[in-house]
C-alpha angles and dihedrals in degrees: 000000000000112000113258110257118243113259138199113256126179094277091049092054091049091050092047094052092043091052091049090054093049094047094039089059090062089077090068096047092043091058090057096042101048090054089066108020135042116253099252091051089051092050093047092049090049097051096036096052090044090050091052091050094049093044088053090050091050090050093050089051091051093244130129137200118255113270098203124114091232091053094052092044088059092046090051094049090047091049091050094048098040103034121007103042099039094040091051093046093047092045088056095041094053091055088064107030137043118273090237092059089045089054091052092048090048089054089065087076095095090048091057092040095056091050094046093044090049090056100039106034137057099213105041101063123159112262130179094251091049093048091047094048094048092047092051091045091053090048088053091055090051091051093046096049094038132267088230089065090056095043095045098041108045094083096040102085117356094183094054091044090050090052091055091047091050088052088056090050090051091051089050093052089046091056092052095040091048089071085077088070092057092111090066129073116260090248093052093047092049093047093049093047095049093044090053091045090054091053092048094047097049098077090046091054094046094048101038108026103026091197094192087074093055125096115255110272120236124257091261090062093049091049091048092049092050091047095050091045098047104031104029100032112022091041095034104053098055085055089049093056093041090053092044091056092044103043109012134245099290094052092042095056092053081090087086088067090055099046095080089049095051092043089051094047092047088052091050093046101040105025102031093239116166122261106221128204088243091057091048090051091051091051091051092051091048090050090051090053093049090049089053090052089049089059094244096117104031126038116248115239116247116256114251131206120252 
């Protein structure tokens, strides 16, 4: 009998939308930070502060991180796949291509995830409803961001675009590999990953950015760094691992479809940015795709033995 695939229940949808809001907010803080600090320094500050916060929470709860070599090997691989490699690739990619094109390329993450999970797992196989829903969701992101961005940008800088696509592949592998941390609590898994990411990022910052040579950033940059570390990262990654355990890698990484929506709505709400008919259409298409994945639009095939 084939294992039953993980599904999205009510709690999973709440976690997914909450995570999209937390991670969508990073777009605001990023705009402030990159005006005053180089990308690797921003990433290191984000993961290091978040790691300190989560380690303090673990300590207050009387819990500790695993001390085994195997445990830290998994944390390190997860940190590389989920933080260091994609953050570095996206940081480079966004210096060469528009943020809208980067958002579209980032939204390929569920496409890669469903293919990788199909090959490497027994319970997250590719099905027609899942393929249809992911395809429609990706189309919705293209509509929301703007088809002109995709059409006009794909020939602009192939290397930078490839870097963003490789980041999506890394995120996809991280989602599947993260299942190996299922024996740990979401808080422990998040703390271990971010602690390992801080260690991996430190040499990169010291060699490439050399932050001691930079002018002191203003208070707005410090506040933005603390916010993205505490709210978006320290609060976000325990939700990430909780959702991964609850709904599987493919469902988890649907969050990349929602990030452009939450970033747009935060811009409309907090910055007074306009909400265009094109953006509304994109959100409707994304919602249609998520409903298809939820099984509300297409019937799920019956599981067969074998």
